[in-house]
C-alpha positions as CSV (number, residue, x, y, z in Angstrom):
1,M,23.9,37.1,6.2
2,A,23.8,39.9,8.8
3,R,22.1,43.1,7.7
4,S,24.2,46.2,7.8
5,P,22.9,48.7,10.3
6,G,22.4,51.4,7.7
7,L,21.0,49.2,4.9
8,A,17.2,48.9,4.6
9,L,15.6,45.9,2.8
10,P,13.2,46.8,-0.1
11,S,9.5,46.8,0.8
12,P,7.4,44.1,-0.8
13,P,5.4,45.4,-3.8
14,L,1.8,46.5,-3.2
15,P,0.2,43.6,-5.1
16,L,2.0,41.1,-2.9
17,L,0.9,42.9,0.3
18,L,-2.7,42.7,-0.9
19,L,-2.4,39.0,-1.6
20,L,-1.0,38.4,1.9
21,L,-3.7,40.5,3.5
22,A,-6.4,38.6,1.6
23,A,-4.9,35.3,2.6
24,A,-4.9,36.4,6.3
25,I,-8.5,37.7,6.4
26,G,-10.1,35.4,3.8
27,P,-11.1,32.5,6.2
28,A,-12.7,34.9,8.7
29,A,-14.6,36.8,5.9
30,A,-15.8,33.5,4.4
31,K,-17.0,32.4,7.8
32,D,-18.9,35.7,8.4
33,N,-20.5,35.6,4.9
34,C,-21.4,31.9,5.0
35,T,-25.2,31.9,4.7
36,C,-27.7,30.3,2.3
37,A,-29.2,32.9,0.0
38,T,-32.4,30.9,-0.6
39,N,-33.1,29.2,2.7
40,K,-32.7,30.6,6.2
41,M,-33.7,27.3,7.8
42,T,-30.1,26.0,7.4
43,L,-26.9,25.8,9.3
44,C,-23.9,26.9,7.3
45,R,-20.2,26.9,7.9
46,A,-17.0,27.6,5.9
47,D,-15.5,24.1,5.3
48,G,-13.5,22.2,2.8
49,P,-10.9,23.5,0.4
50,G,-10.6,27.3,0.4
51,G,-13.2,27.6,3.2
52,R,-16.1,27.0,0.8
53,C,-19.4,27.7,2.4
54,Q,-21.5,24.5,2.9
55,C,-25.1,24.6,4.2
56,R,-27.3,21.8,5.6
57,V,-31.0,21.8,6.4
58,L,-31.8,22.6,10.0
59,G,-31.9,19.5,12.1
60,L,-30.9,17.2,9.2
61,D,-27.8,16.0,7.5
62,S,-29.1,17.0,4.1
63,P,-26.9,19.4,2.1
64,V,-28.8,22.1,0.1
65,D,-28.0,23.9,-3.1
66,C,-28.3,27.5,-2.2
67,S,-28.3,28.6,-5.8
68,T,-31.9,27.4,-6.1
69,L,-35.0,26.8,-3.9
70,T,-35.0,24.0,-1.3
71,S,-37.6,21.3,-1.8
72,K,-40.9,21.7,0.2
73,C,-40.4,18.3,1.8
74,L,-37.1,19.3,3.4
75,L,-38.5,22.6,4.5
76,L,-41.4,20.9,6.3
77,K,-39.0,18.6,8.0
78,A,-36.9,21.6,9.1
79,R,-40.1,23.3,10.5
80,M,-40.9,20.2,12.5
81,R,-37.4,19.9,13.9
82,A,-36.7,23.6,14.6
83,P,-35.4,24.0,18.1
84,K,-38.0,25.4,20.6
85,G,-37.0,28.5,22.6
86,G,-34.2,29.4,20.2
87,R,-34.0,31.8,17.3
88,A,-37.4,32.0,15.5
89,L,-36.5,31.0,12.0
90,V,-40.1,30.7,10.7
91,R,-43.0,32.0,12.7
92,P,-45.8,29.4,13.1
93,S,-48.7,30.3,10.9
94,E,-52.1,31.0,12.3
95,H,-53.4,28.8,9.4
96,A,-51.1,25.9,10.3
97,L,-53.0,22.6,10.6
98,L,-52.5,20.7,13.8
99,D,-54.7,17.7,13.5
100,N,-53.9,14.4,11.8
101,D,-51.6,14.9,8.8
102,G,-51.6,18.7,8.9
103,L,-48.0,19.7,9.7
104,Y,-46.4,16.4,9.8
105,D,-42.8,15.2,9.6
106,P,-42.6,13.9,6.0
107,D,-40.4,11.2,4.5
108,C,-38.3,12.6,1.7
109,D,-36.3,10.7,-0.8
110,H,-32.6,11.2,-1.6
111,E,-33.5,14.2,-3.8
112,G,-35.5,15.8,-1.1
113,R,-38.9,15.0,-2.7
114,F,-41.9,13.5,-0.9
115,K,-42.1,9.8,-0.9
116,A,-45.5,8.5,-2.2
117,R,-46.4,7.0,1.2
118,Q,-46.4,9.1,4.4
119,C,-47.0,7.8,7.9
120,N,-47.3,9.4,11.4
121,R,-46.0,8.2,14.7
122,T,-49.1,6.1,15.3
123,S,-48.5,4.0,12.2
124,V,-51.4,5.7,10.3
125,C,-50.4,6.0,6.6
126,W,-51.7,7.8,3.5
127,C,-50.6,8.5,-0.1
128,V,-49.6,12.0,-1.2
129,N,-48.9,13.8,-4.4
130,S,-45.7,15.6,-5.4
131,V,-46.7,18.6,-3.3
132,G,-47.2,16.5,-0.2
133,V,-51.0,16.8,-0.2
134,R,-53.0,13.7,0.9
135,R,-54.9,12.1,-2.0
136,T,-56.2,8.8,-0.4
137,D,-58.0,7.6,2.6
138,K,-55.8,6.8,5.6
139,G,-54.8,3.3,6.4
140,D,-52.3,1.3,8.4
141,L,-48.7,0.2,7.5
142,S,-50.1,-2.3,4.9
143,L,-51.2,0.6,2.7
144,R,-49.5,0.7,-0.6
145,C,-48.7,3.7,-2.7
146,D,-47.4,2.5,-6.0
147,E,-46.3,5.8,-7.4
148,L,-45.9,9.4,-6.5
149,V,-48.6,11.2,-8.6
150,R,-47.3,14.5,-9.9
151,T,-49.2,17.8,-9.3
152,H,-48.9,19.4,-12.7
153,H,-51.2,22.4,-12.2
154,I,-51.2,24.8,-9.2
155,L,-53.7,27.7,-8.9
156,L,-52.8,30.5,-6.6
157,D,-55.9,32.5,-5.7
158,L,-55.2,35.8,-4.1
159,R,-57.3,38.7,-3.0
160,H,-56.1,42.2,-2.4
161,S,-57.9,44.9,-0.4
162,P,-61.3,45.7,-2.1
163,A,-60.7,49.3,-1.2
164,A,-57.5,49.5,-3.3
165,R,-57.9,50.8,-6.8
166,A,-57.8,48.4,-9.7
167,F,-54.4,47.6,-11.1
168,N,-53.6,47.7,-14.8
169,R,-53.8,44.1,-16.0
170,S,-50.8,44.2,-18.2
171,D,-48.6,45.8,-15.4
172,L,-49.8,43.3,-12.9
173,D,-49.2,40.4,-15.2
174,A,-45.6,41.6,-15.9
175,E,-44.8,42.2,-12.2
176,L,-46.0,38.7,-11.1
177,R,-44.1,37.0,-13.9
178,R,-41.0,39.0,-13.0
179,L,-41.4,38.0,-9.3
180,F,-41.6,34.3,-10.1
181,R,-38.7,34.5,-12.5
182,E,-36.3,36.5,-10.4
183,R,-37.2,35.7,-6.8
184,Y,-38.3,32.1,-7.1
185,R,-36.2,31.3,-10.1
186,L,-39.0,29.6,-11.9
187,H,-38.7,29.4,-15.7
188,P,-41.1,31.8,-17.4
189,R,-42.7,28.9,-19.4
190,F,-44.1,27.5,-16.2
191,V,-46.2,30.6,-15.3
192,A,-49.1,29.6,-17.6
193,A,-51.4,32.6,-17.0
194,V,-52.2,35.5,-14.7
195,H,-55.9,36.4,-14.3
196,Y,-57.3,39.6,-12.6
197,E,-60.8,40.6,-11.7
198,R,-60.6,43.2,-8.9
199,P,-59.9,42.2,-6.2
200,T,-59.1,38.6,-7.1
201,I,-55.8,37.6,-8.7
202,Q,-55.2,34.1,-10.0
203,I,-51.8,32.8,-11.0
204,E,-51.6,29.5,-12.8
205,L,-48.5,27.4,-12.6
206,R,-48.2,24.4,-15.0
207,Q,-45.4,21.9,-15.2
208,N,-45.6,18.4,-16.6
209,A,-42.9,15.9,-15.7
210,S,-41.8,15.8,-19.4
211,E,-41.4,19.6,-19.4
212,K,-39.2,19.8,-16.3
213,A,-35.6,19.7,-17.2
214,P,-32.7,19.0,-14.7
215,G,-32.1,22.1,-12.7
216,D,-35.6,23.5,-13.2
217,V,-37.3,24.8,-10.0
218,D,-40.4,22.7,-9.3
219,I,-43.7,24.6,-9.3
220,A,-44.5,23.0,-5.9
221,D,-41.4,24.6,-4.3
222,A,-42.1,28.0,-6.0
223,A,-45.7,28.0,-4.8
224,Y,-44.6,27.1,-1.2
225,Y,-42.0,29.9,-1.1
226,F,-44.6,32.3,-2.5
227,E,-47.2,31.2,0.1
228,R,-44.7,31.8,3.0
229,D,-43.8,35.2,1.6
230,V,-47.4,36.4,1.3
231,K,-48.0,35.2,4.9
232,G,-45.0,37.2,6.2
233,E,-43.0,34.1,7.0
234,S,-40.4,34.4,4.3
235,L,-37.9,31.5,3.9
236,F,-35.3,33.8,2.5
237,P,-32.7,35.2,4.9
238,G,-32.6,38.8,5.9
239,P,-35.0,41.2,7.6
240,G,-36.9,42.2,4.5
241,G,-39.9,40.3,3.4
242,L,-41.9,40.3,0.1
243,D,-42.5,43.8,-1.2
244,M,-44.8,43.6,-4.3
245,R,-45.5,46.7,-6.2
246,V,-47.1,47.4,-9.5
247,R,-46.0,50.7,-11.0
248,G,-45.0,51.8,-7.5
249,E,-48.3,50.9,-6.0
250,P,-48.1,48.4,-3.2
251,L,-49.9,45.1,-3.8
252,L,-51.1,44.0,-0.4
253,V,-52.6,40.5,-0.3
254,E,-55.4,39.8,2.2
255,R,-56.1,36.2,1.4
256,T,-54.3,33.3,-0.2
257,L,-55.8,30.0,-1.3
258,I,-53.8,27.3,-3.1
259,Y,-55.4,24.6,-5.2
260,Y,-53.6,21.6,-6.6
261,L,-54.5,19.5,-9.7
262,D,-52.8,16.1,-10.1
263,E,-52.1,14.1,-13.2
264,K,-54.5,11.4,-11.8
265,P,-57.7,11.9,-9.8
266,P,-57.6,11.4,-6.0
267,Q,-58.6,8.0,-4.5
268,F,-60.9,8.9,-1.6
269,S,-63.8,6.7,-0.7
270,M,-66.9,8.7,-1.5
271,K,-69.0,7.2,1.3
272,R,-66.5,8.5,3.9
273,L,-66.4,12.1,2.7
274,T,-68.5,15.2,3.6
275,A,-70.6,16.8,0.9
276,G,-68.2,19.7,0.6
277,L,-65.2,17.5,-0.1
278,V,-67.2,15.3,-2.5
279,A,-68.0,18.5,-4.5
280,V,-64.3,19.4,-4.6
281,I,-63.2,16.0,-5.8
282,V,-65.9,15.8,-8.5
283,V,-65.0,19.2,-9.8
284,V,-61.3,18.4,-9.8
285,V,-61.9,15.2,-11.7
286,V,-64.0,17.1,-14.3
287,A,-61.3,19.7,-14.5
288,L,-58.7,17.1,-15.1
289,V,-60.7,15.7,-18.0
290,A,-61.4,19.1,-19.4
291,G,-57.8,20.3,-18.9
292,V,-58.8,23.4,-16.9
293,A,-58.3,24.4,-13.2
294,V,-61.4,25.1,-11.2
295,L,-61.8,26.9,-7.9
296,V,-64.3,25.5,-5.4
297,I,-65.6,27.1,-2.2
298,T,-68.5,25.3,-0.7
299,N,-70.8,27.0,1.8
300,R,-73.2,25.2,4.1
301,R,-75.4,26.2,7.0
302,K,-74.6,24.7,10.4
303,S,-75.8,25.8,13.8
304,G,-77.2,29.0,12.3
305,K,-73.9,30.1,10.8
306,Y,-72.3,29.8,7.4
307,R,-69.1,28.0,7.4
308,K,-66.5,27.8,4.7
309,V,-64.8,24.6,3.6
310,E,-61.4,25.1,2.0
311,V,-58.8,22.8,0.7
312,K,-55.8,23.9,2.7
313,E,-52.1,23.2,2.7
314,L,-51.3,19.5,3.0
315,G,-54.7,18.5,1.8
316,E,-56.6,18.9,5.0
317,L,-60.0,20.5,5.5
318,R,-60.3,23.4,7.9
319,K,-63.7,24.9,8.9
320,E,-63.9,28.5,10.0
321,P,-66.7,31.1,10.3
322,S,-67.1,33.1,7.1
323,L,-67.0,36.9,7.4
């Protein structure tokens, strides 16, 4: 029907106009806000019904659940496959290990966890624990790793500036527990203890396989996210890094060491180990029997200088001059 020249059609009600506007700008807004809240080493796009945001690990076809932490195995694969010369997603660490099985391209299972046996491109293989740390001698492709041994106890050993004044133990304990609960989404029952003797802070994470329920963050992933945060290489998106404060006082960490305790002792051949590593293994075995975590730093004199032997990320030994 033709509209009379002097007759105006009624305007649509305001709620209908808002719905139409939302439908028009919705896909564009979803595309702009499509990021992974817990992993910046991802590629995300609005896809599927309603433009739902879907994210996959950088360089892989593995989807990630951005409501929780990404597994350490997938994060290491993403670091190895990050494009060179592009946007720096994670800054290489000065402590990154370059030799042998330091930073390697791991094999992950369908859940994103480490497979028990890992091999490099030269067909050298070794067995790892659930944190990806080597726990056997290296061998060839015939090497068998019958099971993935779980790391059930992680000790985070930190040191803040000796010049900083001592923190109140209760306040420090509460802040670190809040950090792991809110930032790393780790259930409070897995933060077993926080110890403090200025300037050393120790955080114990414990999680047996029988205690871990579906959906629980693994202590291995929480420890790895924390390590990257402390080193200024946060895995979370955004310009802001980790800002730890206790009653308003900044907590600045100068050194971080991470020690792993497995449910079963490692299987190195003693005759092939240095004295320092033998000491570490013996103490770890004793600790396993006693049910406590032990920190080991071995000093020895070489060429007129003291050198420190540390168990570093991915189970390697790195020697460096002590201060």
